[in-house]
N, CA, C, O and the ligand as a Tripos MOL2 file, in Angstrom:
@<TRIPOS>MOLECULE
protein
  245   243    62     0     0
PROTEIN
NO_CHARGES

@<TRIPOS>ATOM
      1 N         179.6650   26.1130  131.1290 N.3       1 MET1
      2 CA        179.9800   26.4370  129.7740 C.3       1 MET1
      3 C         178.8090   26.9810  129.0290 C.2       1 MET1
      4 O         177.6730   26.5550  129.2350 O.2       1 MET1
      5 N         179.0860   27.9540  128.1330 N.am      2 LYS2
      6 CA        177.9610   28.6360  127.3980 C.3       2 LYS2
      7 C         178.1130   28.3810  125.9260 C.2       2 LYS2
      8 O         179.2080   28.1590  125.4090 O.2       2 LYS2
      9 N         176.9420   28.4230  125.2500 N.am      3 CYS3
     10 CA        177.0160   28.2800  123.7680 C.3       3 CYS3
     11 C         177.7760   29.4980  123.2120 C.2       3 CYS3
     12 O         177.6220   30.6620  123.5830 O.2       3 CYS3
     13 N         178.6170   29.0530  122.2680 N.am      4 PRO4
     14 CA        179.5170   30.2610  121.7240 C.3       4 PRO4
     15 C         178.6530   31.1750  120.8130 C.2       4 PRO4
     16 O         179.0320   32.3200  120.5670 O.2       4 PRO4
     17 N         177.5460   30.6990  120.3340 N.am      5 LEU5
     18 CA        176.6290   31.4910  119.4370 C.3       5 LEU5
     19 C         175.7070   32.3830  120.0680 C.2       5 LEU5
     20 O         175.5480   33.5400  119.6810 O.2       5 LEU5
     21 N         175.0260   31.8140  121.1400 N.am      6 CYS6
     22 CA        173.9070   32.6530  121.6780 C.3       6 CYS6
     23 C         174.1420   32.7700  123.1980 C.2       6 CYS6
     24 O         173.2940   33.3780  123.8510 O.2       6 CYS6
     25 N         175.1740   32.2650  123.7950 N.am      7 GLN7
     26 CA        175.4780   32.4410  125.2180 C.3       7 GLN7
     27 C         174.5310   31.7510  126.1210 C.2       7 GLN7
     28 O         174.5430   31.9870  127.3290 O.2       7 GLN7
     29 N         173.6810   30.8790  125.5650 N.am      8 THR8
     30 CA        172.7770   30.2030  126.4590 C.3       8 THR8
     31 C         173.6530   28.9570  126.9940 C.2       8 THR8
     32 O         174.5030   28.3850  126.3120 O.2       8 THR8
     33 N         173.2950   28.6090  128.3890 N.am      9 PRO9
     34 CA        174.1020   27.4020  128.8970 C.3       9 PRO9
     35 C         174.0800   26.1910  127.9570 C.2       9 PRO9
     36 O         173.0660   25.8430  127.3520 O.2       9 PRO9
     37 N         175.2090   25.6000  127.8760 N.am     10 THR10
     38 CA        175.3890   24.4250  126.9750 C.3      10 THR10
     39 C         174.5470   23.3000  127.3860 C.2      10 THR10
     40 O         174.3390   23.0490  128.5730 O.2      10 THR10
     41 N         174.0520   22.6070  126.3970 N.am     11 ASP11
     42 CA        173.3190   21.3210  126.5960 C.3      11 ASP11
     43 C         174.3930   20.2400  126.4640 C.2      11 ASP11
     44 O         175.2350   20.3330  125.5710 O.2      11 ASP11
     45 N         174.3910   19.2330  127.3110 N.am     12 ARG12
     46 CA        175.4260   18.1970  127.1820 C.3      12 ARG12
     47 C         175.3050   17.3750  125.9290 C.2      12 ARG12
     48 O         176.2960   16.7880  125.4950 O.2      12 ARG12
     49 N         174.0630   17.2990  125.2870 N.am     13 ASN13
     50 CA        174.0010   16.6090  124.1350 C.3      13 ASN13
     51 C         174.4700   17.3010  122.8570 C.2      13 ASN13
     52 O         174.6730   16.6800  121.8140 O.2      13 ASN13
     53 N         174.6320   18.6300  122.9940 N.am     14 TRP14
     54 CA        175.0710   19.5180  121.8830 C.3      14 TRP14
     55 C         176.2500   20.2930  122.1880 C.2      14 TRP14
     56 O         176.4790   21.3300  121.5660 O.2      14 TRP14
     57 N         177.0800   19.8350  123.1750 N.am     15 ARG15
     58 CA        178.2770   20.4940  123.5310 C.3      15 ARG15
     59 C         179.1370   20.7990  122.2170 C.2      15 ARG15
     60 O         179.2220   19.9090  121.3710 O.2      15 ARG15
     61 N         179.7310   21.9370  122.0310 N.am     16 PRO16
     62 CA        179.7940   23.0920  123.0000 C.3      16 PRO16
     63 C         178.5600   24.0330  122.6140 C.2      16 PRO16
     64 O         178.6080   25.2310  122.8920 O.2      16 PRO16
     65 N         177.5850   23.5380  122.0450 N.am     17 PHE17
     66 CA        176.4430   24.3860  121.7010 C.3      17 PHE17
     67 C         175.2260   24.0760  122.6650 C.2      17 PHE17
     68 O         175.2850   23.1410  123.4630 O.2      17 PHE17
     69 N         174.1490   24.8810  122.5590 N.am     18 CYS18
     70 CA        173.0620   24.7600  123.4590 C.3      18 CYS18
     71 C         171.8720   23.8530  122.9210 C.2      18 CYS18
     72 O         170.9810   23.3590  123.6120 O.2      18 CYS18
     73 N         172.0320   23.7390  121.6040 N.am     19 SER19
     74 CA        170.8260   23.0590  120.9530 C.3      19 SER19
     75 C         171.2420   22.6300  119.5790 C.2      19 SER19
     76 O         172.3090   23.0360  119.1190 O.2      19 SER19
     77 N         170.4290   21.7990  118.8700 N.am     20 ALA20
     78 CA        170.7100   21.3070  117.4740 C.3      20 ALA20
     79 C         170.7360   22.4860  116.5830 C.2      20 ALA20
     80 O         171.5640   22.4890  115.6720 O.2      20 ALA20
     81 N         169.9030   23.5270  116.7350 N.am     21 SER21
     82 CA        169.8840   24.6590  115.7980 C.3      21 SER21
     83 C         171.1470   25.4660  115.8470 C.2      21 SER21
     84 O         171.5810   26.0060  114.8300 O.2      21 SER21
     85 N         171.7750   25.5620  117.0720 N.am     22 CYS22
     86 CA        173.0480   26.3080  117.1120 C.3      22 CYS22
     87 C         174.1090   25.4280  116.5650 C.2      22 CYS22
     88 O         175.0240   25.9030  115.8930 O.2      22 CYS22
     89 N         174.0230   24.2040  116.8190 N.am     23 ALA23
     90 CA        175.1360   23.2390  116.2720 C.3      23 ALA23
     91 C         175.0090   23.3130  114.7310 C.2      23 ALA23
     92 O         176.0480   23.3550  114.0740 O.2      23 ALA23
     93 N         173.7930   23.3310  114.1030 N.am     24 ASP24
     94 CA        173.6140   23.4450  112.6770 C.3      24 ASP24
     95 C         174.1470   24.8120  112.1370 C.2      24 ASP24
     96 O         174.8270   24.9010  111.1150 O.2      24 ASP24
     97 N         173.7810   25.8540  112.9090 N.am     25 LEU25
     98 CA        174.1920   27.1170  112.4900 C.3      25 LEU25
     99 C         175.7270   27.2630  112.4340 C.2      25 LEU25
    100 O         176.2730   27.9090  111.5400 O.2      25 LEU25
    101 N         176.3590   26.6820  113.3540 N.am     26 ASP26
    102 CA        177.8630   26.6700  113.4310 C.3      26 ASP26
    103 C         178.3690   25.8650  112.1930 C.2      26 ASP26
    104 O         179.3010   26.2890  111.5090 O.2      26 ASP26
    105 N         177.7900   24.8030  111.9510 N.am     27 LEU27
    106 CA        178.2150   23.9740  110.7050 C.3      27 LEU27
    107 C         178.0340   24.7980  109.4410 C.2      27 LEU27
    108 O         178.8960   24.8050  108.5630 O.2      27 LEU27
    109 N         176.9200   25.4820  109.3600 N.am     28 VAL28
    110 CA        176.6820   26.2800  108.1500 C.3      28 VAL28
    111 C         177.7190   27.3970  108.0050 C.2      28 VAL28
    112 O         178.2540   27.6560  106.9270 O.2      28 VAL28
    113 N         177.9740   28.0440  109.1470 N.am     29 LYS29
    114 CA        179.0600   29.0800  109.1500 C.3      29 LYS29
    115 C         180.3770   28.5330  108.6040 C.2      29 LYS29
    116 O         181.0660   29.0980  107.7550 O.2      29 LYS29
    117 N         180.6470   27.3570  109.1960 N.am     30 TRP30
    118 CA        181.9420   26.7380  108.9310 C.3      30 TRP30
    119 C         182.0200   26.3180  107.5100 C.2      30 TRP30
    120 O         183.0940   26.4300  106.9190 O.2      30 TRP30
    121 N         180.9180   25.8210  106.8820 N.am     31 LEU31
    122 CA        180.9080   25.4850  105.5070 C.3      31 LEU31
    123 C         181.0830   26.6800  104.5910 C.2      31 LEU31
    124 O         181.8420   26.6630  103.6220 O.2      31 LEU31
    125 N         180.3060   27.7700  104.9650 N.am     32 ARG32
    126 CA        180.4290   28.9550  104.2170 C.3      32 ARG32
    127 C         181.8380   29.5440  104.2210 C.2      32 ARG32
    128 O         182.3450   30.0630  103.2270 O.2      32 ARG32
    129 N         182.4490   29.4250  105.4370 N.am     33 GLY33
    130 CA        183.8850   29.8020  105.4480 C.3      33 GLY33
    131 C         184.7500   29.0720  104.6100 C.2      33 GLY33
    132 O         185.6180   29.6780  103.9810 O.2      33 GLY33
    133 N         184.6200   27.7610  104.5110 N.am     34 SER34
    134 CA        185.4730   26.9290  103.7670 C.3      34 SER34
    135 C         185.1560   27.0460  102.3160 C.2      34 SER34
    136 O         186.0590   26.8720  101.4970 O.2      34 SER34
    137 N         183.8950   27.3390  101.9190 N.am     35 TYR35
    138 CA        183.5150   27.7620  100.5370 C.3      35 TYR35
    139 C         184.1750   29.0150  100.0910 C.2      35 TYR35
    140 O         184.6080   29.1360   98.9450 O.2      35 TYR35
    141 N         184.2550   29.9520  100.9960 N.am     36 ALA36
    142 CA        184.7560   31.2470  100.6480 C.3      36 ALA36
    143 C         186.2410   31.1270  100.3500 C.2      36 ALA36
    144 O         186.7660   31.8230   99.4820 O.2      36 ALA36
    145 N         186.9100   30.2460  101.0690 N.am     37 ILE37
    146 CA        188.3840   30.0920  100.9280 C.3      37 ILE37
    147 C         188.5240   29.3070   99.5340 C.2      37 ILE37
    148 O         189.3090   29.7000   98.6700 O.2      37 ILE37
    149 N         187.7500   28.2230   99.3770 N.am     38 ALA38
    150 CA        187.8810   27.3910   98.2240 C.3      38 ALA38
    151 C         187.4360   27.9500   96.8930 C.2      38 ALA38
    152 O         187.7210   27.4150   95.8220 O.2      38 ALA38
    153 N         186.6790   29.1190   97.0220 N.am     39 SER39
    154 CA        186.0760   29.6990   95.8360 C.3      39 SER39
    155 C         187.2350   30.3560   94.9530 C.2      39 SER39
    156 O         187.0960   30.5750   93.7490 O.2      39 SER39
    157 N         188.3380   30.6340   95.6430 N.am     40 HIS40
    158 CA        189.4750   31.2020   94.7240 C.3      40 HIS40
    159 C         189.9030   30.2830   93.6310 C.2      40 HIS40
    160 O         190.2290   30.6810   92.5130 O.2      40 HIS40
    161 N         189.8860   29.0080   94.0120 N.am     41 GLU41
    162 CA        190.3460   27.9890   93.0250 C.3      41 GLU41
    163 C         189.4890   27.7710   91.7920 C.2      41 GLU41
    164 O         189.9970   27.8160   90.6720 O.2      41 GLU41
    165 N         188.1420   27.5260   91.9890 N.am     42 PRO42
    166 CA        187.3160   27.3490   90.8410 C.3      42 PRO42
    167 C         187.3730   28.6750   89.8930 C.2      42 PRO42
    168 O         187.1630   28.5400   88.6870 O.2      42 PRO42
    169 N         187.6320   29.8320   90.3930 N.am     43 GLU43
    170 CA        187.6960   31.0050   89.5340 C.3      43 GLU43
    171 C         188.9560   30.9780   88.6710 C.2      43 GLU43
    172 O         188.9980   31.4010   87.5150 O.2      43 GLU43
    173 N         190.0030   30.4290   89.3570 N.am     44 ASP44
    174 CA        191.3240   30.3030   88.5340 C.3      44 ASP44
    175 C         191.1210   29.2270   87.4120 C.2      44 ASP44
    176 O         191.5950   29.3760   86.2860 O.2      44 ASP44
    177 N         190.4080   28.1640   87.7810 N.am     45 ILE45
    178 CA        190.1520   27.1550   86.7710 C.3      45 ILE45
    179 C         189.3550   27.6490   85.5800 C.2      45 ILE45
    180 O         189.6640   27.4180   84.4110 O.2      45 ILE45
    181 N         188.2550   28.3790   85.9970 N.am     46 GLU46
    182 CA        187.3580   28.9530   84.9830 C.3      46 GLU46
    183 C         188.2200   29.9590   84.0260 C.2      46 GLU46
    184 O         188.0850   29.9610   82.8020 O.2      46 GLU46
    185 N         189.0120   30.7090   84.6460 N.am     47 GLN47
    186 CA        189.7940   31.6770   83.9080 C.3      47 GLN47
    187 C         190.7740   30.9280   83.0290 C.2      47 GLN47
    188 O         190.9700   31.3670   81.8960 O.2      47 GLN47
    189 N         191.4090   29.8390   83.4390 N.am     48 ALA48
    190 CA        192.3160   29.0250   82.5950 C.3      48 ALA48
    191 C         191.4960   28.3800   81.4950 C.2      48 ALA48
    192 O         191.9660   28.2900   80.3610 O.2      48 ALA48
    193 N         190.3790   27.9620   81.7690 N.am     49 GLN49
    194 CA        189.5190   27.3040   80.6960 C.3      49 GLN49
    195 C         189.1430   28.3430   79.5680 C.2      49 GLN49
    196 O         189.0530   28.0550   78.3750 O.2      49 GLN49
    197 N         188.9420   29.5580   80.1000 N.am     50 GLN50
    198 CA        188.4650   30.7050   79.1740 C.3      50 GLN50
    199 C         189.6010   31.0570   78.2910 C.2      50 GLN50
    200 O         189.4210   31.3470   77.1090 O.2      50 GLN50
    201 N         190.8340   31.0340   78.8810 N.am     51 GLN51
    202 CA        192.0510   31.3750   78.1330 C.3      51 GLN51
    203 C         192.2800   30.2770   77.0910 C.2      51 GLN51
    204 O         192.6220   30.5860   75.9500 O.2      51 GLN51
    205 N         192.1060   29.0540   77.4400 N.am     52 LEU52
    206 CA        192.2780   27.9680   76.5720 C.3      52 LEU52
    207 C         191.3330   27.9870   75.4150 C.2      52 LEU52
    208 O         191.7380   27.6600   74.3000 O.2      52 LEU52
    209 N         190.0690   28.3600   75.6240 N.am     53 CYS53
    210 CA        189.0830   28.4980   74.6760 C.3      53 CYS53
    211 C         189.4540   29.6410   73.6820 C.2      53 CYS53
    212 O         189.2990   29.4850   72.4710 O.2      53 CYS53
    213 N         189.9240   30.7390   74.1920 N.am     54 GLU54
    214 CA        190.2470   31.8270   73.3770 C.3      54 GLU54
    215 C         191.4130   31.3830   72.5080 C.2      54 GLU54
    216 O         191.4120   31.7800   71.3430 O.2      54 GLU54
    217 N         192.3670   30.6420   72.9120 N.am     55 ARG55
    218 CA        193.5440   30.1860   72.0840 C.3      55 ARG55
    219 C         193.0230   29.2060   70.9590 C.2      55 ARG55
    220 O         193.5100   29.2040   69.8290 O.2      55 ARG55
    221 N         192.0010   28.3790   71.3550 N.am     56 LEU56
    222 CA        191.5170   27.4080   70.3730 C.3      56 LEU56
    223 C         190.7490   28.1410   69.3410 C.2      56 LEU56
    224 O         190.7060   27.6370   68.2190 O.2      56 LEU56
    225 N         190.1060   29.3190   69.5730 N.am     57 ASP57
    226 CA        189.3910   30.1110   68.6840 C.3      57 ASP57
    227 C         190.4210   30.7650   67.6450 C.2      57 ASP57
    228 O         190.0620   31.0230   66.4960 O.2      57 ASP57
    229 N         191.5840   30.9940   68.0590 N.am     58 LYS58
    230 CA        192.5990   31.5330   67.2120 C.3      58 LYS58
    231 C         193.7350   30.6210   66.9160 C.2      58 LYS58
    232 O         194.7940   30.7960   67.5200 O.2      58 LYS58
    233 N         193.6120   29.6240   66.0090 N.am     59 PRO59
    234 CA        194.6340   28.6760   65.7960 C.3      59 PRO59
    235 C         195.9290   29.2190   65.3830 C.2      59 PRO59
    236 O         196.9390   28.5220   65.4770 O.2      59 PRO59
    237 N         195.9750   30.5610   64.8770 N.am     60 ASN60
    238 CA        197.2120   31.1310   64.4140 C.3      60 ASN60
    239 C         198.1780   31.3560   65.5640 C.2      60 ASN60
    240 O         199.3910   31.4060   65.3600 O.2      60 ASN60
    241 N         197.6350   31.4930   66.7950 N.am     61 LEU61
    242 CA        198.4310   31.9870   67.8640 C.3      61 LEU61
    243 C         199.0720   30.8070   68.5860 C.2      61 LEU61
    244 O         199.8100   31.0010   69.5520 O.2      61 LEU61
    245 ZN        173.0080   28.3730  121.2910 Zn       62 ZN62
@<TRIPOS>BOND
     1     1     2 1
     2     2     3 1
     3     3     4 2
     4     3     5 am
     5     5     6 1
     6     6     7 1
     7     7     8 2
     8     7     9 am
     9     9    10 1
    10    10    11 1
    11    11    12 2
    12    11    13 am
    13    13    14 1
    14    14    15 1
    15    15    16 2
    16    15    17 am
    17    17    18 1
    18    18    19 1
    19    19    20 2
    20    19    21 am
    21    21    22 1
    22    22    23 1
    23    23    24 2
    24    23    25 am
    25    25    26 1
    26    26    27 1
    27    27    28 2
    28    27    29 am
    29    29    30 1
    30    30    31 1
    31    31    32 2
    32    31    33 am
    33    33    34 1
    34    34    35 1
    35    35    36 2
    36    35    37 am
    37    37    38 1
    38    38    39 1
    39    39    40 2
    40    39    41 am
    41    41    42 1
    42    42    43 1
    43    43    44 2
    44    43    45 am
    45    45    46 1
    46    46    47 1
    47    47    48 2
    48    47    49 am
    49    49    50 1
    50    50    51 1
    51    51    52 2
    52    51    53 am
    53    53    54 1
    54    54    55 1
    55    55    56 2
    56    55    57 am
    57    57    58 1
    58    58    59 1
    59    59    60 2
    60    59    61 am
    61    61    62 1
    62    62    63 1
    63    63    64 2
    64    63    65 am
    65    65    66 1
    66    66    67 1
    67    67    68 2
    68    67    69 am
    69    69    70 1
    70    70    71 1
    71    71    72 2
    72    71    73 am
    73    73    74 1
    74    74    75 1
    75    75    76 2
    76    75    77 am
    77    77    78 1
    78    78    79 1
    79    79    80 2
    80    79    81 am
    81    81    82 1
    82    82    83 1
    83    83    84 2
    84    83    85 am
    85    85    86 1
    86    86    87 1
    87    87    88 2
    88    87    89 am
    89    89    90 1
    90    90    91 1
    91    91    92 2
    92    91    93 am
    93    93    94 1
    94    94    95 1
    95    95    96 2
    96    95    97 am
    97    97    98 1
    98    98    99 1
    99    99   100 2
   100    99   101 am
   101   101   102 1
   102   102   103 1
   103   103   104 2
   104   103   105 am
   105   105   106 1
   106   106   107 1
   107   107   108 2
   108   107   109 am
   109   109   110 1
   110   110   111 1
   111   111   112 2
   112   111   113 am
   113   113   114 1
   114   114   115 1
   115   115   116 2
   116   115   117 am
   117   117   118 1
   118   118   119 1
   119   119   120 2
   120   119   121 am
   121   121   122 1
   122   122   123 1
   123   123   124 2
   124   123   125 am
   125   125   126 1
   126   126   127 1
   127   127   128 2
   128   127   129 am
   129   129   130 1
   130   130   131 1
   131   131   132 2
   132   131   133 am
   133   133   134 1
   134   134   135 1
   135   135   136 2
   136   135   137 am
   137   137   138 1
   138   138   139 1
   139   139   140 2
   140   139   141 am
   141   141   142 1
   142   142   143 1
   143   143   144 2
   144   143   145 am
   145   145   146 1
   146   146   147 1
   147   147   148 2
   148   147   149 am
   149   149   150 1
   150   150   151 1
   151   151   152 2
   152   151   153 am
   153   153   154 1
   154   154   155 1
   155   155   156 2
   156   155   157 am
   157   157   158 1
   158   158   159 1
   159   159   160 2
   160   159   161 am
   161   161   162 1
   162   162   163 1
   163   163   164 2
   164   163   165 am
   165   165   166 1
   166   166   167 1
   167   167   168 2
   168   167   169 am
   169   169   170 1
   170   170   171 1
   171   171   172 2
   172   171   173 am
   173   173   174 1
   174   174   175 1
   175   175   176 2
   176   175   177 am
   177   177   178 1
   178   178   179 1
   179   179   180 2
   180   179   181 am
   181   181   182 1
   182   182   183 1
   183   183   184 2
   184   183   185 am
   185   185   186 1
   186   186   187 1
   187   187   188 2
   188   187   189 am
   189   189   190 1
   190   190   191 1
   191   191   192 2
   192   191   193 am
   193   193   194 1
   194   194   195 1
   195   195   196 2
   196   195   197 am
   197   197   198 1
   198   198   199 1
   199   199   200 2
   200   199   201 am
   201   201   202 1
   202   202   203 1
   203   203   204 2
   204   203   205 am
   205   205   206 1
   206   206   207 1
   207   207   208 2
   208   207   209 am
   209   209   210 1
   210   210   211 1
   211   211   212 2
   212   211   213 am
   213   213   214 1
   214   214   215 1
   215   215   216 2
   216   215   217 am
   217   217   218 1
   218   218   219 1
   219   219   220 2
   220   219   221 am
   221   221   222 1
   222   222   223 1
   223   223   224 2
   224   223   225 am
   225   225   226 1
   226   226   227 1
   227   227   228 2
   228   227   229 am
   229   229   230 1
   230   230   231 1
   231   231   232 2
   232   231   233 am
   233   233   234 1
   234   234   235 1
   235   235   236 2
   236   235   237 am
   237   237   238 1
   238   238   239 1
   239   239   240 2
   240   239   241 am
   241   241   242 1
   242   242   243 1
   243   243   244 2
@<TRIPOS>SUBSTRUCTURE
     1 MET1         2 RESIDUE 1 A MET
     2 LYS2         6 RESIDUE 1 A LYS
     3 CYS3        10 RESIDUE 1 A CYS
     4 PRO4        14 RESIDUE 1 A PRO
     5 LEU5        18 RESIDUE 1 A LEU
     6 CYS6        22 RESIDUE 1 A CYS
     7 GLN7        26 RESIDUE 1 A GLN
     8 THR8        30 RESIDUE 1 A THR
     9 PRO9        34 RESIDUE 1 A PRO
    10 THR10       38 RESIDUE 1 A THR
    11 ASP11       42 RESIDUE 1 A ASP
    12 ARG12       46 RESIDUE 1 A ARG
    13 ASN13       50 RESIDUE 1 A ASN
    14 TRP14       54 RESIDUE 1 A TRP
    15 ARG15       58 RESIDUE 1 A ARG
    16 PRO16       62 RESIDUE 1 A PRO
    17 PHE17       66 RESIDUE 1 A PHE
    18 CYS18       70 RESIDUE 1 A CYS
    19 SER19       74 RESIDUE 1 A SER
    20 ALA20       78 RESIDUE 1 A ALA
    21 SER21       82 RESIDUE 1 A SER
    22 CYS22       86 RESIDUE 1 A CYS
    23 ALA23       90 RESIDUE 1 A ALA
    24 ASP24       94 RESIDUE 1 A ASP
    25 LEU25       98 RESIDUE 1 A LEU
    26 ASP26      102 RESIDUE 1 A ASP
    27 LEU27      106 RESIDUE 1 A LEU
    28 VAL28      110 RESIDUE 1 A VAL
    29 LYS29      114 RESIDUE 1 A LYS
    30 TRP30      118 RESIDUE 1 A TRP
    31 LEU31      122 RESIDUE 1 A LEU
    32 ARG32      126 RESIDUE 1 A ARG
    33 GLY33      130 RESIDUE 1 A GLY
    34 SER34      134 RESIDUE 1 A SER
    35 TYR35      138 RESIDUE 1 A TYR
    36 ALA36      142 RESIDUE 1 A ALA
    37 ILE37      146 RESIDUE 1 A ILE
    38 ALA38      150 RESIDUE 1 A ALA
    39 SER39      154 RESIDUE 1 A SER
    40 HIS40      158 RESIDUE 1 A HIS
    41 GLU41      162 RESIDUE 1 A GLU
    42 PRO42      166 RESIDUE 1 A PRO
    43 GLU43      170 RESIDUE 1 A GLU
    44 ASP44      174 RESIDUE 1 A ASP
    45 ILE45      178 RESIDUE 1 A ILE
    46 GLU46      182 RESIDUE 1 A GLU
    47 GLN47      186 RESIDUE 1 A GLN
    48 ALA48      190 RESIDUE 1 A ALA
    49 GLN49      194 RESIDUE 1 A GLN
    50 GLN50      198 RESIDUE 1 A GLN
    51 GLN51      202 RESIDUE 1 A GLN
    52 LEU52      206 RESIDUE 1 A LEU
    53 CYS53      210 RESIDUE 1 A CYS
    54 GLU54      214 RESIDUE 1 A GLU
    55 ARG55      218 RESIDUE 1 A ARG
    56 LEU56      222 RESIDUE 1 A LEU
    57 ASP57      226 RESIDUE 1 A ASP
    58 LYS58      230 RESIDUE 1 A LYS
    59 PRO59      234 RESIDUE 1 A PRO
    60 ASN60      238 RESIDUE 1 A ASN
    61 LEU61      242 RESIDUE 1 A LEU
    62 ZN62       245 GROUP 0 **** ****
């Protein structure tokens, strides 16, 4: 079995990776990926808050 990141033979302590650095790298990639997916939601919340603030600034509406 080879490390999916650098193709070095896998170390049994770090399966399926070859080393701690590749295991960390994969975790970072995974976290970035999930942040990228999750980032759509905070934007929507921010937009909703902005719209709410605009409404509060115009009590007539
Ligand atoms: Zn590796």
